[in-house]
VOPAGU-2260 file (C-alpha; in pm, 1 decimal, decimal comma):
REM VOPAGU-2260
SITE   aa  ch    i         X         Y         Z
SITE  MET   A    0   -2479,4   -3183,7   -3152,1
SITE  LYS   A    1   -2592,3   -2823,9   -3112,3
SITE  LYS   A    2   -2656,4   -2885,0   -2746,0
SITE  GLN   A    3   -2315,0   -3015,7   -2706,8
SITE  ILE   A    4   -2142,8   -2727,9   -2856,3
SITE  LEU   A    5   -2362,2   -2488,8   -2657,5
SITE  LEU   A    6   -2263,0   -2678,3   -2341,6
SITE  SER   A    7   -1893,8   -2659,3   -2423,5
SITE  LEU   A    8   -1923,5   -2288,0   -2486,0
SITE  LEU   A    9   -2103,1   -2224,4   -2152,0
SITE  ILE   A   10   -1831,7   -2434,0   -1976,7
SITE  PHE   A   11   -1542,2   -2247,4   -2130,3
SITE  MET   A   12   -1692,0   -1882,9   -2147,6
SITE  PRO   A   13   -1619,4   -1804,6   -1795,2
SITE  TRP   A   14   -1263,0   -1891,1   -1845,4
SITE  LEU   A   15   -1232,6   -1690,7   -2172,5
SITE  SER   A   16   -1397,7   -1391,8   -2002,2
SITE  GLN   A   17   -1131,5   -1395,9   -1721,7
SITE  ALA   A   18    -816,0   -1454,5   -1942,6
SITE  GLN   A   19    -760,8   -1076,8   -2037,0
SITE  TYR   A   20    -404,7    -978,4   -2115,7
SITE  ASN   A   21    -269,8    -634,4   -2123,3
SITE  ARG   A   22     -73,7    -512,9   -2417,8
SITE  CYS   A   23     240,8    -643,6   -2266,3
SITE  GLY   A   24     108,9   -1000,8   -2281,7
SITE  VAL   A   25      54,6   -1018,3   -1896,9
SITE  LEU   A   26    -268,8   -1139,7   -1740,1
SITE  ILE   A   27    -473,9    -856,0   -1603,4
SITE  PRO   A   28    -513,1    -925,5   -1216,4
SITE  SER   A   29    -861,1   -1051,7   -1113,8
SITE  GLN   A   30   -1086,4    -814,4    -912,6
SITE  LYS   A   31   -1022,5   -1043,0    -617,0
SITE  SER   A   32    -661,8    -985,3    -633,7
SITE  ILE   A   33    -711,1    -611,6    -670,6
SITE  ASN   A   34    -944,2    -601,7    -369,7
SITE  LYS   A   35    -699,3    -799,9    -166,6
SITE  VAL   A   36    -431,7    -542,0    -236,3
SITE  LYS   A   37    -655,4    -254,4    -167,8
SITE  GLU   A   38    -756,6    -407,1     164,4
SITE  LYS   A   39    -394,6    -468,3     249,8
SITE  GLN   A   40    -445,0    -823,1     314,8
SITE  SER   A   41    -145,4    -927,3     137,7
SITE  SER   A   42     171,7    -949,5     349,2
SITE  ILE   A   43     407,6    -950,5      38,0
SITE  ASN   A   44     308,2    -620,1    -115,7
SITE  SER   A   45     624,2    -478,9    -294,7
SITE  PHE   A   46     570,6    -116,2    -385,7
SITE  ILE   A   47     401,8      88,7     -98,8
SITE  SER   A   48     523,4     411,9    -234,4
SITE  ILE   A   49     701,3     544,8    -541,2
SITE  ASP   A   50    1010,3     585,6    -327,7
SITE  GLU   A   51    1020,1     203,8    -255,5
SITE  ALA   A   52     966,9     127,4    -637,2
SITE  ALA   A   53    1250,8     365,4    -700,7
SITE  ASN   A   54    1477,4     179,8    -469,6
SITE  TYR   A   55    1400,2    -135,5    -659,6
SITE  ILE   A   56    1492,7      36,6    -980,1
SITE  LYS   A   57    1815,3     148,8    -834,1
SITE  ARG   A   58    1902,9    -208,1    -733,4
SITE  ILE   A   59    1813,5    -351,3   -1070,5
SITE  VAL   A   60    2038,0     -75,2   -1237,5
SITE  SER   A   61    2319,5    -138,0   -1006,6
SITE  GLN   A   62    2357,0    -484,3   -1126,1
SITE  VAL   A   63    2470,6    -389,5   -1478,4
SITE  PRO   A   64    2829,1    -275,6   -1524,9
SITE  ASP   A   65    2896,3      68,0   -1665,0
SITE  TRP   A   66    2550,5     188,5   -1706,2
SITE  GLN   A   67    2337,6     456,5   -1522,1
SITE  GLN   A   68    1960,4     503,5   -1515,5
SITE  ASN   A   69    1855,4     703,9   -1813,1
SITE  PHE   A   70    1477,7     719,0   -1752,6
SITE  VAL   A   71    1224,9     858,5   -1508,0
SITE  LEU   A   72     996,4     636,7   -1301,2
SITE  GLN   A   73     637,9     730,6   -1270,9
SITE  GLU   A   74     318,6     571,7   -1104,4
SITE  ARG   A   75      -0,2     578,4   -1292,5
SITE  ASN   A   76    -282,4     367,5   -1132,8
SITE  GLY   A   77    -561,4     214,8   -1338,8
SITE  ILE   A   78    -367,5     114,6   -1640,0
SITE  ASN   A   79    -298,9    -255,9   -1532,5
SITE  ASN   A   80      49,2    -232,2   -1690,7
SITE  ALA   A   81     414,9    -138,4   -1656,5
SITE  TYR   A   82     586,3     -23,1   -1968,1
SITE  ALA   A   83     883,0     160,0   -2095,3
SITE  HIS   A   84     828,5     448,0   -2334,9
SITE  MET   A   85     941,4     793,8   -2446,7
SITE  HIS   A   86     726,4    1113,9   -2415,2
SITE  ASN   A   87     836,8    1461,1   -2532,5
SITE  GLY   A   88    1191,3    1333,8   -2604,7
SITE  ARG   A   89    1231,2    1184,9   -2236,8
SITE  ARG   A   90    1253,8     829,0   -2125,1
SITE  PHE   A   91    1010,2     679,9   -1885,0
SITE  ILE   A   92     887,9     359,3   -1704,5
SITE  THR   A   93     524,3     393,3   -1612,3
SITE  TYR   A   94     374,9     144,6   -1380,4
SITE  ASP   A   95      50,7      76,4   -1208,8
SITE  ASN   A   96     104,2      31,7    -831,6
SITE  LEU   A   97    -202,6    -191,7    -779,3
SITE  PHE   A   98    -112,1    -396,2   -1075,7
SITE  VAL   A   99     246,6    -486,8    -972,9
SITE  GLU   A  100     126,2    -544,4    -608,9
SITE  ALA   A  101    -143,2    -773,8    -753,8
SITE  LEU   A  102     138,4    -966,8    -955,8
SITE  ASP   A  103     308,7   -1042,4    -620,7
SITE  TYR   A  104     -29,5   -1162,2    -461,3
SITE  GLN   A  105    -113,3   -1388,9    -745,3
SITE  THR   A  106     238,5   -1543,5    -757,4
SITE  GLY   A  107     312,1   -1556,2    -396,4
SITE  THR   A  108     653,2   -1381,4    -432,7
SITE  LYS   A  109     770,4   -1018,5    -450,7
SITE  TRP   A  110    1016,1   -1113,0    -723,7
SITE  ALA   A  111     731,1   -1117,5    -970,7
SITE  SER   A  112     694,2    -746,4    -972,1
SITE  VAL   A  113    1059,4    -694,7    -946,5
SITE  SER   A  114    1108,1    -916,5   -1267,8
SITE  VAL   A  115     848,2    -704,4   -1448,8
SITE  LEU   A  116    1030,3    -378,0   -1355,3
SITE  ALA   A  117    1356,9    -543,1   -1446,6
SITE  HIS   A  118    1219,5    -626,4   -1789,6
SITE  GLU   A  119    1120,7    -262,8   -1859,8
SITE  VAL   A  120    1448,5    -146,0   -1741,8
SITE  GLY   A  121    1596,5    -385,6   -2005,5
SITE  HIS   A  122    1395,9    -193,5   -2273,2
SITE  HIS   A  123    1578,3     100,4   -2188,9
SITE  TYR   A  124    1923,1     -60,0   -2157,5
SITE  PHE   A  125    1890,3    -190,3   -2505,5
SITE  ASP   A  126    1751,4     134,9   -2649,1
SITE  HIS   A  127    1435,9     -30,6   -2759,6
SITE  VAL   A  128    1229,1     282,0   -2719,2
SITE  LEU   A  129    1433,9     496,7   -2938,8
SITE  ASP   A  130    1286,1     386,8   -3262,7
SITE  ARG   A  131     936,8     453,6   -3123,0
SITE  GLU   A  132     805,0     160,0   -3323,1
SITE  GLY   A  133     661,0     -37,0   -3026,8
SITE  SER   A  134     721,2    -402,4   -2921,8
SITE  THR   A  135     853,3    -681,8   -3128,7
SITE  HIS   A  136     929,6   -1036,3   -3029,8
SITE  SER   A  137    1299,2    -982,1   -3047,7
SITE  LYS   A  138    1275,9    -678,2   -2818,8
SITE  GLU   A  139    1066,0    -859,4   -2568,9
SITE  LEU   A  140    1313,4   -1158,6   -2558,2
SITE  GLU   A  141    1615,8    -934,5   -2514,5
SITE  ALA   A  142    1428,6    -766,0   -2219,0
SITE  ASP   A  143    1330,7   -1100,9   -2062,1
SITE  TYR   A  144    1698,4   -1209,1   -2100,1
SITE  PHE   A  145    1793,1    -889,9   -1921,3
SITE  SER   A  146    1530,3    -953,8   -1636,2
SITE  GLY   A  147    1671,7   -1312,3   -1581,0
SITE  TYR   A  148    2021,7   -1186,7   -1569,1
SITE  VAL   A  149    1950,9    -913,5   -1334,8
SITE  LEU   A  150    1736,1   -1130,9   -1094,7
SITE  ALA   A  151    2013,0   -1378,3   -1069,5
SITE  LYS   A  152    2255,9   -1108,2    -961,1
SITE  MET   A  153    1996,7    -986,2    -702,0
SITE  GLY   A  154    1979,0   -1323,6    -539,3
SITE  ALA   A  155    1657,1   -1460,1    -694,1
SITE  SER   A  156    1614,5   -1841,0    -752,6
SITE  ILE   A  157    1524,0   -1941,0   -1104,6
SITE  ALA   A  158    1169,9   -2015,5   -1005,1
SITE  GLN   A  159    1142,8   -1675,6    -852,3
SITE  ALA   A  160    1278,0   -1508,8   -1165,3
SITE  LYS   A  161    1021,1   -1704,6   -1391,2
SITE  ALA   A  162     741,2   -1655,3   -1141,4
SITE  ALA   A  163     557,9   -1377,7   -1314,7
SITE  MET   A  164     577,0   -1507,9   -1673,4
SITE  ALA   A  165     533,5   -1868,8   -1577,6
SITE  LYS   A  166     184,6   -1787,0   -1424,1
SITE  LEU   A  167      66,9   -1476,2   -1592,8
SITE  ALA   A  168     227,8   -1459,1   -1951,6
SITE  ASN   A  169      -2,6   -1519,3   -2236,3
SITE  PRO   A  170      73,9   -1883,5   -2344,1
SITE  TYR   A  171       8,9   -1815,6   -2720,2
SITE  GLY   A  172     170,1   -1453,0   -2748,3
SITE  SER   A  173      56,2   -1199,8   -2996,9
SITE  HIS   A  174     185,8   -1008,4   -3304,7
SITE  SER   A  175     400,2    -799,2   -3058,7
SITE  HIS   A  176     493,8   -1052,7   -2764,5
SITE  PRO   A  177     624,7   -1395,8   -2798,4
SITE  PRO   A  178     442,6   -1697,3   -2634,7
SITE  ARG   A  179     515,5   -1790,5   -2267,7
SITE  ASN   A  180     755,4   -2078,1   -2347,0
SITE  GLN   A  181     993,5   -1849,6   -2543,9
SITE  ARG   A  182     973,3   -1577,4   -2274,8
SITE  LEU   A  183    1063,5   -1833,6   -2000,3
SITE  ALA   A  184    1343,2   -1966,6   -2200,3
SITE  ALA   A  185    1492,5   -1625,9   -2258,6
SITE  ILE   A  186    1465,0   -1560,4   -1887,2
SITE  GLU   A  187    1641,5   -1872,4   -1806,1
SITE  LYS   A  188    1920,6   -1806,4   -2050,3
SITE  GLY   A  189    1983,9   -1467,4   -1895,9
SITE  TYR   A  190    1963,8   -1624,5   -1546,4
SITE  ASN   A  191    2220,4   -1885,8   -1634,1
SITE  THR   A  192    2464,4   -1642,4   -1802,7
SITE  ILE   A  193    2761,9   -1550,9   -1591,0
SITE  LYS   A  194    2919,1   -1318,9   -1851,4
SITE  PRO   A  195    2606,7   -1238,2   -2061,2
SITE  ARG   A  196    2658,8   -1184,5   -2437,4
SITE  LYS   A  197    2491,1    -855,6   -2438,6
SITE  VAL   A  198    2475,5    -718,2   -2084,7
SITE  LYS   A  199    2834,0    -608,1   -2063,9
SITE  PRO   A  200    3038,7    -295,3   -1998,9
SITE  ARG   A  201    2956,7     -54,6   -2285,1
SITE  LYS   A  202    3206,1     117,1   -2497,6
SITE  LYS   A  203    3165,4     493,4   -2516,4
SITE  SER   A  204    2936,0     569,7   -2810,8
SITE  ASN   A  205    3070,5     787,1   -3098,7
SITE  PRO   A  206    2944,1    1131,6   -2997,9
SITE  TYR   A  207    2868,5    1207,0   -3370,7
SITE  SER   A  208    2637,6     905,9   -3438,0
SITE  GLY   A  209    2301,2     777,6   -3357,1
SITE  ASN   A  210    1975,6     921,3   -3323,4
SITE  PHE   A  211    1905,6    1275,3   -3178,1
SITE  TYR   A  212    1563,7    1372,2   -3069,6
SITE  THR   A  213    1390,5    1704,7   -3063,1
SITE  GLN   A  214    1071,4    1861,9   -2955,2
SITE  GLN   A  215    1000,9    2045,6   -3292,8
SITE  SER   A  216     651,5    2019,6   -3411,6
SITE  ASP   A  217     751,7    1866,2   -3755,9
SITE  VAL   A  218    1079,0    1672,2   -3683,9
SITE  ARG   A  219    1089,4    1353,2   -3475,9
SITE  TYR   A  220    1471,5    1307,0   -3480,3
SITE  VAL   A  221    1786,6    1334,2   -3682,2
SITE  ASN   A  222    2005,9    1020,4   -3734,0
SITE  VAL   A  223    2372,5    1106,1   -3790,7
SITE  GLN   A  224    2638,6     852,2   -3920,9
SITE  PRO   A  225    3007,8     939,5   -3976,9
SITE  ARG   A  226    3123,4     884,1   -4337,2
SITE  SER   A  227    3481,6    1020,9   -4297,8
SITE  ASN   A  228    3688,1    1232,7   -4067,7
SITE  LYS   A  229    3536,2    1531,9   -4240,4
SITE  VAL   A  230    3192,0    1420,6   -4336,7
SITE  VAL   A  231    2877,0    1299,7   -4160,0
SITE  GLN   A  232    2557,6    1206,0   -4306,1
SITE  ALA   A  233    2244,5    1340,0   -4133,9
SITE  THR   A  234    1886,1    1209,9   -4202,8
SITE  TRP   A  235    1608,0    1406,3   -4069,1
SITE  PHE   A  236    1270,3    1205,1   -3983,9
SITE  PHE   A  237     956,8    1396,6   -3995,3
SITE  ASN   A  238     639,1    1322,7   -3819,3
SITE  ASN   A  239     457,7    1280,4   -4164,6
SITE  GLY   A  240     674,9     988,8   -4242,9
SITE  GLN   A  241     905,6    1177,8   -4481,6
SITE  LYS   A  242    1291,5    1180,6   -4440,1
SITE  VAL   A  243    1558,0    1381,8   -4592,9
SITE  SER   A  244    1944,8    1292,4   -4600,3
SITE  GLU   A  245    2220,2    1540,8   -4644,3
SITE  ASN   A  246    2605,3    1503,9   -4621,6
SITE  LEU   A  247    2741,5    1767,4   -4386,5
SITE  HIS   A  248    3098,9    1875,5   -4417,3
SITE  TYR   A  249    3334,2    1977,7   -4121,0
SITE  SER   A  250    3358,1    2353,5   -4080,5
SITE  ARG   A  251    3534,4    2433,1   -3753,6
SITE  THR   A  252    3544,1    2381,1   -3383,1
SITE  THR   A  253    3406,7    2646,9   -3163,1
SITE  SER   A  254    3556,3    2813,9   -2861,6
SITE  ARG   A  255    3333,7    2583,8   -2642,3
SITE  GLY   A  256    3466,0    2273,1   -2812,6
SITE  ALA   A  257    3165,9    2198,6   -3030,8
SITE  LYS   A  258    3251,1    2042,8   -3374,6
SITE  VAL   A  259    3036,8    2208,2   -3654,1
SITE  TYR   A  260    2937,6    2039,0   -3981,4
SITE  TYR   A  261    2735,7    2214,4   -4249,3
SITE  ASN   A  262    2586,0    2194,6   -4586,8
SITE  ASN   A  263    2430,0    2459,9   -4816,0
SITE  TYR   A  264    2104,5    2381,0   -4995,4
SITE  MET   A  265    1822,5    2553,2   -5206,8
SITE  GLN   A  266    2073,8    2682,0   -5456,4
SITE  ASN   A  267    2301,6    2805,4   -5178,0
SITE  THR   A  268    2019,9    3035,0   -5027,7
SITE  ARG   A  269    2007,4    2832,9   -4708,6
SITE  ARG   A  270    2250,8    2640,9   -4477,9
SITE  VAL   A  271    2200,9    2391,6   -4205,8
SITE  GLU   A  272    2482,4    2363,9   -3943,3
SITE  LEU   A  273    2500,0    2083,4   -3678,1
SITE  TYR   A  274    2692,5    2154,4   -3347,2
SITE  PHE   A  275    2813,6    1850,3   -3160,3
SITE  PHE   A  276    2909,2    1923,7   -2795,2
SITE  ARG   A  277    3136,1    1706,9   -2593,6
SITE  ASP   A  278    2854,8    1634,6   -2346,9
SITE  GLY   A  279    2644,0    1475,5   -2617,0
SITE  ARG   A  280    2416,8    1775,8   -2708,0
SITE  VAL   A  281    2346,3    1851,8   -3047,6
SITE  ARG   A  282    2220,9    2192,8   -3181,3
SITE  GLU   A  283    2105,4    2262,1   -3530,9
SITE  LYS   A  284    2137,0    2614,6   -3680,7
SITE  ASP   A  285    1918,7    2689,0   -3990,9
SITE  ILE   A  286    2038,5    2998,7   -4167,3
SITE  ASP   A  287    1853,2    3194,4   -4429,0
SITE  LEU   A  288    2172,0    3340,7   -4624,3
SITE  LYS   A  289    1971,7    3592,8   -4814,3
SITE  LYS   A  290    1779,7    3743,5   -4525,4
SITE  ARG   A  291    2084,8    3675,0   -4303,7
SITE  ARG   A  292    1847,6    3505,3   -4029,3
SITE  TYR   A  293    1881,5    3195,4   -3846,0
SITE  THR   A  294    1691,3    2970,7   -3599,4
SITE  TRP   A  295    1823,0    2725,8   -3329,2
SITE  PHE   A  296    1684,5    2382,2   -3254,0
SITE  ASN   A  297    1811,2    2157,6   -2974,6
SITE  PHE   A  298    1853,2    1793,1   -2997,0
SITE  SER   A  299    1945,7    1508,7   -2739,2
SITE  ARG   A  300    1984,0    1144,7   -2726,6
SITE  HIS   A  301    1696,1    1073,4   -2499,3
């Protein structure tokens, strides 16, 4: 019996050692695939340069009505991944050139890497990166839906839209990424949607609501929600996990058109003012009423 168990382990261990998935649930390319790409033996390499990758990104973004690219594309080899994220208040898609070219080599179609990039664009379209809480099953399925929708508009077949996930996605999933069958279903749903439920022209967001991020050392962002025509609720989220909420009252409109909301605190010895500009910028003015000193902080949506 022990010999049979040992034999089974010896048979399956090579397979287990090769089945390594990155943190996005995609099979890491084999060394053979990487070598093929490096040797330029594949005739279907997609991203010869960052400029070519950027052109694909532009094509992807152009498929979505009333939306513009709101992130920076950057290449970083050696990470075996492509992922959407935020850094220092800015949005990014970071990708490994060898990784995406190897996806095309393994699947036999350039649509594999295009679908992976479209998936990451979907994360930015749905603002998944703003909460900075990482991947969840619902976020990943929305991004897969977006990928299927975009590739259909770009002219890919349903098989081409599914190529990367069908061959390389983790069949069992993980705590952060759903299993392969669910991801393929989401891609197909997006592909077959003529007027998608969520990918549609966006209404202009309320300039005085949402998350506004800063590069302060202790504050991550402030969330603002209107309560009435004259009151907004501002909640500051700190890097140490704490949060503070205040109701701010309308004070005035500046000569530059910024609407100012304020609140006094610490027994009226300090005042905080938020300035909402028409272009979406937010500035915070912290005032020491006793010493008559103040400090400015800048916030933005991205």
